[in-house]
C-alpha positions as CSV (number, residue, x, y, z in Angstrom):
1,M,35.3,209.2,131.0
2,S,33.7,210.6,134.3
3,T,36.1,212.6,136.6
4,A,34.3,211.2,139.6
5,L,37.0,209.3,141.7
6,E,35.3,205.9,142.3
7,P,36.6,202.2,142.3
8,P,36.2,200.9,138.8
9,K,33.6,197.9,138.6
10,M,35.4,195.9,136.0
11,M,36.5,193.1,138.2
12,T,34.8,190.8,140.6
13,E,37.7,191.1,143.3
14,E,36.4,194.7,144.2
15,I,38.1,195.1,147.5
16,E,41.4,194.1,146.3
17,R,41.2,196.2,143.1
18,S,40.3,199.4,145.1
19,R,43.3,199.4,147.5
20,I,45.7,202.5,147.3
21,L,48.9,203.1,148.9
22,V,50.0,206.6,149.6
23,V,53.9,207.2,150.3
24,D,55.0,210.7,151.4
25,D,57.3,211.9,154.2
26,E,55.0,214.9,154.6
27,Q,52.3,214.0,157.0
28,S,49.9,216.8,155.7
29,M,50.1,215.4,152.1
30,R,49.7,211.8,153.4
31,E,46.6,212.8,155.3
32,F,45.1,214.9,152.5
33,L,45.3,212.2,149.9
34,S,44.1,209.5,152.6
35,I,40.8,211.8,153.3
36,M,40.3,212.4,149.5
37,L,40.6,208.8,148.5
38,S,38.7,207.4,151.3
39,K,35.7,209.5,150.9
40,A,35.8,208.1,147.3
41,G,35.3,204.7,148.5
42,F,38.8,203.4,148.2
43,R,40.7,201.4,150.9
44,V,43.8,203.5,151.6
45,D,47.1,202.7,153.5
46,T,49.8,205.2,154.0
47,A,53.7,204.9,154.3
48,E,55.7,207.6,155.8
49,N,58.8,206.9,153.7
50,G,60.2,204.4,150.9
51,E,61.4,201.8,153.4
52,A,57.8,201.5,154.9
53,A,56.3,201.0,151.7
54,V,58.9,198.3,150.5
55,A,58.3,196.6,153.8
56,L,54.5,196.6,152.9
57,F,55.4,195.0,149.7
58,S,57.6,192.4,151.3
59,A,54.9,191.6,153.7
60,G,52.5,190.7,150.8
61,E,50.3,193.8,150.5
62,R,49.2,194.5,147.0
63,Y,47.5,197.6,145.6
64,A,45.8,198.7,142.5
65,C,47.5,201.9,142.7
66,V,50.7,203.5,144.5
67,L,51.1,207.1,144.9
68,T,54.5,208.0,146.0
69,D,56.5,211.1,146.5
70,L,59.6,211.3,144.4
71,Q,62.1,212.8,146.7
72,M,62.2,211.2,150.2
73,P,65.0,210.5,152.6
74,G,66.5,207.1,152.2
75,I,64.5,205.0,149.7
76,S,63.5,207.4,147.1
77,G,60.3,207.3,145.1
78,L,62.1,205.6,142.0
79,D,63.1,203.0,144.3
80,V,59.6,202.4,145.6
81,L,58.6,202.2,141.9
82,E,61.2,199.4,141.1
83,A,60.2,197.5,144.2
84,S,56.4,197.7,143.2
85,R,57.1,196.4,139.7
86,A,59.5,193.6,141.2
87,V,56.5,192.2,143.3
88,D,53.5,192.9,141.2
89,P,54.1,194.6,137.5
90,A,50.2,195.2,137.4
91,Q,50.5,197.7,140.3
92,Q,50.2,201.3,138.8
93,V,52.6,203.9,140.5
94,I,52.0,207.6,140.1
95,V,54.9,209.6,141.4
96,I,54.4,213.0,142.9
97,T,57.1,215.7,143.0
98,A,57.5,219.4,143.6
99,H,60.7,219.5,141.7
100,A,59.7,218.1,138.4
101,T,62.0,218.4,135.4
102,P,61.4,216.7,131.9
103,E,64.4,214.3,133.0
104,T,63.0,213.1,136.1
105,A,59.5,212.5,134.4
106,I,60.9,210.7,131.6
107,S,63.0,208.6,134.0
108,A,60.0,207.6,136.0
109,I,58.0,206.8,133.0
110,K,60.6,204.7,131.6
111,L,61.1,202.7,134.9
112,G,57.3,202.0,134.5
113,A,55.5,204.6,136.2
114,Y,52.0,205.2,135.0
115,D,52.1,209.0,135.2
116,Y,53.3,211.8,137.5
117,L,51.8,214.8,139.4
118,I,53.6,218.0,140.1
119,K,52.9,219.7,143.5
120,P,50.6,221.6,143.9
121,F,48.4,219.7,141.6
122,K,44.8,220.3,140.9
123,I,42.3,217.8,142.4
124,D,40.4,217.4,139.2
125,H,43.5,216.4,137.4
126,A,44.6,214.1,140.1
127,R,41.2,212.2,140.0
128,V,41.3,211.7,136.1
129,V,45.0,210.2,136.5
130,I,44.1,208.0,139.5
131,N,41.0,206.8,137.8
132,R,42.9,205.9,134.7
133,A,45.6,204.2,136.6
134,I,43.2,202.1,138.6
135,E,41.4,201.1,135.3
136,K,44.6,200.0,133.7
137,H,45.3,198.0,136.8
138,A,42.1,196.2,136.5
139,L,42.5,195.6,132.8
140,L,46.3,194.2,133.4
141,S,45.1,192.0,136.1
142,E,42.0,190.6,134.3
143,N,44.5,190.0,131.3
144,L,47.3,188.1,133.1
145,F,44.5,186.1,134.9
146,L,42.8,185.1,131.9
147,R,46.0,184.3,130.0
148,S,47.3,182.2,132.6
149,E,44.1,180.2,132.8
150,V,43.9,179.8,128.8
151,S,47.6,179.0,128.3
152,G,48.1,176.8,131.2
153,K,51.6,175.4,130.6
154,A,52.3,176.8,127.4
155,H,55.3,179.0,128.4
156,A,57.7,176.7,126.5
157,T,56.2,177.6,123.2
158,N,57.3,181.1,123.7
159,I,60.9,180.2,123.0
160,I,61.0,180.4,119.2
161,G,63.7,179.2,116.9
162,E,65.0,176.3,114.7
163,S,68.7,176.8,114.8
164,E,71.2,174.3,116.2
165,A,72.2,176.6,119.0
166,I,68.7,177.0,120.4
167,K,67.8,173.1,119.6
168,G,70.6,172.3,122.2
169,V,68.9,174.5,124.7
170,F,65.5,172.5,124.0
171,D,67.2,169.4,124.4
172,L,68.7,170.4,127.9
173,I,65.3,171.7,129.1
174,A,63.7,168.2,128.3
175,R,66.3,166.6,130.1
176,V,66.7,168.5,133.4
177,A,62.8,169.1,133.7
178,K,62.4,165.6,134.9
179,T,64.6,166.2,138.0
180,K,64.8,168.5,140.8
181,T,68.4,169.5,140.3
182,T,69.4,173.0,140.9
183,I,70.2,174.8,137.7
184,L,72.3,178.0,136.7
185,I,71.1,179.6,133.4
186,H,73.6,182.1,132.0
187,G,73.2,184.3,129.2
188,E,73.4,188.0,127.9
189,S,70.7,190.4,128.7
190,G,67.5,189.9,126.6
191,T,68.2,186.3,125.5
192,G,65.0,184.7,127.4
193,K,66.6,183.4,130.7
194,E,63.2,183.5,132.4
195,L,61.6,181.8,129.5
196,V,63.7,178.9,129.9
197,A,63.2,178.7,133.7
198,R,59.4,178.7,133.1
199,A,59.9,176.1,130.5
200,I,61.9,173.8,132.7
201,H,59.3,174.3,135.3
202,D,56.2,173.7,133.0
203,S,57.9,170.7,131.4
204,G,58.6,168.7,134.7
205,P,56.5,166.9,137.2
206,L,56.5,169.7,139.8
207,S,52.9,170.7,140.7
208,G,53.5,173.8,142.8
209,P,54.0,177.4,141.7
210,F,56.7,179.1,139.8
211,V,57.8,181.9,141.9
212,P,60.2,184.4,140.3
213,L,62.5,187.1,142.1
214,N,64.9,189.6,140.5
215,C,67.5,189.8,143.1
216,G,68.8,193.1,141.7
217,A,65.4,194.8,142.0
218,I,65.2,194.5,145.9
219,P,66.9,196.7,148.3
220,E,69.9,194.9,150.1
221,S,68.4,195.7,153.5
222,L,65.2,193.7,152.5
223,I,66.5,190.9,150.3
224,E,66.7,188.4,153.2
225,S,63.3,189.0,154.3
226,E,62.0,188.6,150.8
227,L,63.7,185.4,150.3
228,F,63.5,183.9,153.7
229,G,60.3,185.4,155.2
230,Y,60.2,187.2,158.7
231,K,58.8,186.7,162.0
232,K,56.4,189.6,163.4
233,G,58.4,192.1,165.1
234,A,61.6,191.4,163.5
235,F,62.1,194.8,162.3
236,T,60.0,198.0,162.0
237,G,57.1,197.5,159.8
238,A,56.9,193.8,160.3
239,A,53.4,193.7,161.7
240,Q,52.8,190.1,161.0
241,D,54.5,187.0,160.0
242,R,55.4,186.8,156.3
243,V,56.4,183.7,154.3
244,G,59.4,184.2,152.0
245,I,59.5,183.2,148.3
246,I,61.4,180.0,148.8
247,E,58.8,178.7,151.4
248,A,56.0,179.9,149.1
249,A,57.5,177.8,146.2
250,R,57.0,174.6,148.2
251,G,56.5,172.0,145.7
252,G,57.4,174.0,142.7
253,T,60.3,176.2,141.4
254,V,61.8,179.5,142.6
255,F,63.7,181.4,140.1
256,L,66.4,183.9,141.2
257,D,67.1,186.1,138.4
258,E,70.2,188.3,138.5
259,I,71.9,185.9,141.1
260,G,75.1,187.9,140.8
261,E,73.5,190.9,142.7
262,L,72.8,188.7,145.8
263,P,74.8,190.3,148.8
264,L,77.3,188.2,150.4
265,G,75.4,187.8,153.6
266,A,72.3,186.4,151.8
267,Q,74.5,184.1,149.7
268,V,75.7,182.4,153.0
269,R,72.0,181.9,153.9
270,L,71.0,180.7,150.5
271,L,73.9,178.2,150.5
272,R,72.5,176.7,153.8
273,V,69.0,176.3,152.2
274,L,70.2,174.6,149.3
275,Q,72.4,172.2,151.5
276,E,69.9,171.5,154.3
277,K,66.6,172.1,152.5
278,K,65.6,174.2,155.4
279,V,64.8,177.9,155.7
280,K,65.0,180.2,158.9
281,P,62.9,183.3,158.6
282,V,64.4,186.7,159.6
283,G,63.8,187.2,163.4
284,G,62.9,183.5,163.7
285,V,64.3,180.6,165.8
286,E,63.0,177.4,164.2
287,E,63.8,176.2,160.8
288,V,61.0,175.4,158.4
289,S,61.6,172.5,155.9
290,V,61.3,173.7,152.2
291,D,61.1,171.4,149.2
292,C,61.4,173.1,145.8
293,R,63.6,173.4,142.8
294,V,66.0,176.5,142.6
295,V,66.7,177.8,139.1
296,A,69.3,180.7,139.1
297,A,70.1,183.2,136.0
298,T,72.7,185.5,135.5
299,N,74.3,187.7,132.7
300,R,77.7,188.0,134.6
301,D,80.7,185.9,134.4
302,L,80.3,184.3,138.1
303,R,83.8,182.6,137.8
304,L,85.2,186.1,137.6
305,E,82.9,187.3,140.5
306,V,84.3,184.4,142.5
307,K,87.8,185.3,141.8
308,E,87.4,188.9,142.8
309,G,85.5,188.0,145.8
310,R,81.9,189.0,145.2
311,F,80.4,185.7,145.0
312,R,81.1,182.8,147.0
313,E,82.9,179.8,145.5
314,D,80.9,177.1,147.2
315,L,77.5,178.8,146.4
316,F,78.6,179.0,142.6
317,Y,79.4,175.2,142.5
318,R,76.2,174.3,144.5
319,L,74.1,176.5,141.9
320,S,75.6,175.3,138.7
321,V,75.0,171.4,139.2
322,I,73.7,171.8,135.6
323,P,74.7,174.9,133.8
324,I,72.5,176.1,130.7
325,E,74.2,178.5,128.5
326,I,71.6,180.6,126.4
327,P,73.1,181.7,122.9
328,P,73.1,185.2,122.1
329,L,70.8,186.1,118.9
330,R,74.0,186.8,116.9
331,S,74.7,182.9,117.2
332,R,71.5,181.9,116.0
333,V,71.1,184.4,113.0
334,G,68.9,181.7,111.2
335,D,66.3,182.4,113.9
336,I,65.8,186.1,113.4
337,K,63.5,185.9,110.5
338,L,61.3,183.5,112.6
339,L,61.4,185.8,115.5
340,L,60.4,189.0,113.3
341,E,57.4,187.1,111.8
342,H,56.3,185.9,115.1
343,F,56.5,189.4,116.6
344,L,54.9,191.0,113.7
345,R,51.9,188.8,113.9
346,Q,51.7,189.1,117.8
347,Y,51.7,192.9,117.6
348,A,49.6,193.3,114.6
349,E,46.8,191.5,116.5
350,E,47.4,193.2,120.0
351,I,47.6,196.7,118.6
352,G,45.1,196.2,116.0
353,N,47.1,197.6,113.1
354,P,46.8,195.3,109.9
355,V,50.5,195.0,109.1
356,E,50.9,192.0,107.1
357,G,54.8,191.8,106.3
358,I,58.1,193.4,106.1
359,S,59.5,195.3,103.0
360,S,62.5,193.7,101.4
361,E,64.6,196.8,102.2
362,A,63.5,196.8,106.0
363,L,64.0,193.0,106.1
364,K,67.6,193.3,105.0
365,L,68.4,196.0,107.6
366,L,66.7,193.9,110.3
367,L,68.6,190.5,109.1
368,D,71.8,192.5,109.1
369,Y,71.4,194.3,112.4
370,G,73.7,192.9,115.4
371,Y,71.0,193.1,118.1
372,P,73.3,193.8,121.1
373,G,69.9,193.5,123.2
374,N,69.1,190.2,121.7
375,V,65.6,188.9,121.4
376,R,64.2,191.6,123.8
377,E,65.5,194.3,121.6
378,L,64.1,192.6,118.5
379,Q,60.8,192.5,120.1
380,N,60.9,195.9,121.2
381,I,61.8,197.0,117.5
382,M,58.9,195.2,116.1
383,E,56.5,196.5,118.5
384,R,57.6,200.1,117.6
385,A,57.5,199.2,114.0
386,V,54.0,198.0,114.1
387,T,52.8,200.7,116.2
388,L,54.2,203.4,113.8
389,E,53.7,201.8,110.5
390,T,50.7,203.3,108.4
391,S,50.9,201.1,105.6
392,N,50.4,197.2,105.3
393,M,54.1,196.5,105.4
394,V,56.9,197.5,107.8
395,S,59.1,200.0,106.2
396,T,62.6,201.5,106.8
397,E,60.8,204.8,108.1
398,V,59.6,203.1,111.2
399,L,62.8,201.4,112.2
400,P,65.2,202.7,114.9
401,A,67.7,205.0,113.7
402,L,70.2,202.5,115.2
403,V,69.4,199.8,113.0
404,V,69.2,202.0,109.7
405,A,72.7,203.3,110.6
406,S,74.3,200.0,111.2
407,A,74.3,199.3,107.7
408,S,77.2,201.7,107.2
409,Q,79.3,199.5,109.5
410,S,80.1,197.0,106.5
411,S,81.4,199.8,104.5
412,S,84.6,201.4,105.8
413,P,85.3,204.8,104.0
414,S,88.8,205.1,102.3
415,L,91.1,207.3,104.0
416,D,92.9,208.1,100.8
417,L,92.6,211.6,99.6
418,D,90.6,211.4,96.4
419,P,92.0,213.7,93.5
420,A,88.6,215.4,93.5
421,G,88.7,216.3,97.1
422,V,86.6,215.0,99.8
423,D,83.9,216.1,102.2
424,L,85.8,215.9,105.4
425,D,82.7,216.4,107.7
426,E,80.9,213.6,105.9
427,M,83.9,211.3,106.2
428,L,84.4,212.1,109.8
429,G,80.8,211.5,110.3
430,V,80.6,207.9,108.9
431,I,83.9,207.1,111.0
432,E,82.3,208.4,114.1
433,S,79.1,206.8,113.5
434,R,80.8,203.4,112.9
435,L,82.8,203.5,116.2
436,I,79.8,204.5,118.0
437,L,77.9,201.6,116.7
438,Q,80.4,199.1,117.4
439,A,81.0,200.4,120.9
440,L,77.0,200.1,121.5
441,E,77.4,196.5,120.4
442,R,80.3,195.5,122.5
443,S,78.7,197.3,125.5
444,K,75.5,195.3,124.8
445,G,73.6,198.7,124.2
446,V,74.5,200.1,127.5
447,K,75.2,203.8,126.8
448,T,77.3,204.6,129.8
449,E,79.6,201.4,129.1
450,A,79.8,202.4,125.2
451,A,81.0,205.9,126.3
452,K,83.7,204.7,128.6
453,V,84.7,202.3,125.6
454,L,85.2,205.4,123.5
455,G,87.0,207.5,126.5
456,I,84.3,210.3,126.4
457,S,81.7,211.5,129.0
458,F,78.2,210.3,128.8
459,R,77.0,213.7,128.1
460,S,79.3,214.0,125.2
461,F,78.1,210.3,124.0
462,R,74.6,211.4,124.0
463,Y,75.3,214.7,122.2
464,R,77.2,212.7,119.6
465,L,74.2,210.2,119.1
466,K,71.8,213.0,118.3
467,K,74.1,214.9,116.2
468,L,74.5,211.9,114.0
469,G,70.8,211.2,114.1
470,L,71.5,207.8,115.9
471,S,69.2,208.6,119.0
472,D,65.7,207.7,119.2
473,D,63.5,209.7,121.4
474,D,60.7,207.2,121.7
475,D,62.7,204.2,122.5
476,E,66.4,204.8,123.2
477,A,68.8,201.8,122.6
478,S,70.1,201.9,126.1
479,E,66.6,201.3,127.6
480,A,65.3,198.9,125.1
481,V,68.2,196.5,125.6
482,S,68.8,196.7,129.3
483,D,68.4,193.7,131.3
């Protein structure tokens, strides 16, 4: 590939695909990158801090690539990254830092950054990284567009299962889809709450758009402008009127994921929207009528949140007119094999690796595993397995260490001293491994919570995982099963 920095000609929407945002609190760096990129033919916007960048996203601005400094006062580069992925997962983010360590680089990549540049960086290297990021954006955007055109209203088919537990969900989807009733979906991380919300929308009579928002991914200071929109001049960076997602979903469905993360102030305004069917933009005077279905989702116990004063009781009852409980995968074990086969076929085709099946040994481990991260974790495991497998059958060698080690949970070592003696280190290792796996399952794969369950520090927990061979360098369990 040429190192010449030029907008890729892979899409027809050339202007939109060639936009780049530079976010840096150093004026000299903003000016340098802006000049370099503008000379190459890109349309360049700049933001002097993270707050200004997020405000641009909230105002509806979208970019092929976002170059952001990692360490800035206020909203950091990682926050900019998260906000970018929340509004448009196709936007490619490159983080820039003068203080890079393997940990910060890995954190950025795991949060979805395309790559990172270390100051001072070589211009030729930066050109290559930016070119590749923009090409990836073009491919992702084209793929998402074609997929939506071809699949139409096929989202409901992505919910796979034949168990009685999931059939109950299918039945509820069919019944509530015909109405505009507010719905609250509850389920553990990775159970497919957004798939259910999309299925409700796609199966019903609403012709408007499906507009999702992750309430936990937007900074508290910006959540109200994201939900309700704002008027020009309402705050610094509000250069024009901007429609909020509730108004943008007129005639369709707005999906509020992680509703339990919504600040109390925004909860009050959302309650009024649900009751009055009107929304007032931030900085506005007049209310605007809105007509859309609201579907909310959470993995929290909202009744407990209400009891502890973190969630309004009136909003809880207004949202949960029809509650839908998504069963965890451990409650629908009969669906595990179906899901394994589905994702095997999917990734074999997508990756281009002709894996045809799963060996009996690997299948037994996969069927016996507890899946604290539910369907999302199972999907990640199969993507990893198909990617790494060199034969035509998924083997135990390509399964994560946690899956392989979980088999030891079913066999508890005897604590009676054998007449021939024991290997104390081996016995303690088995016991330690079993307790760690149980803690991970109880914490749904969140390592910091598992460490608390065991009464040890997170650093000690990570050390023990590595010592016991339970840590996966490529796809750690805590990230694989996070919400």
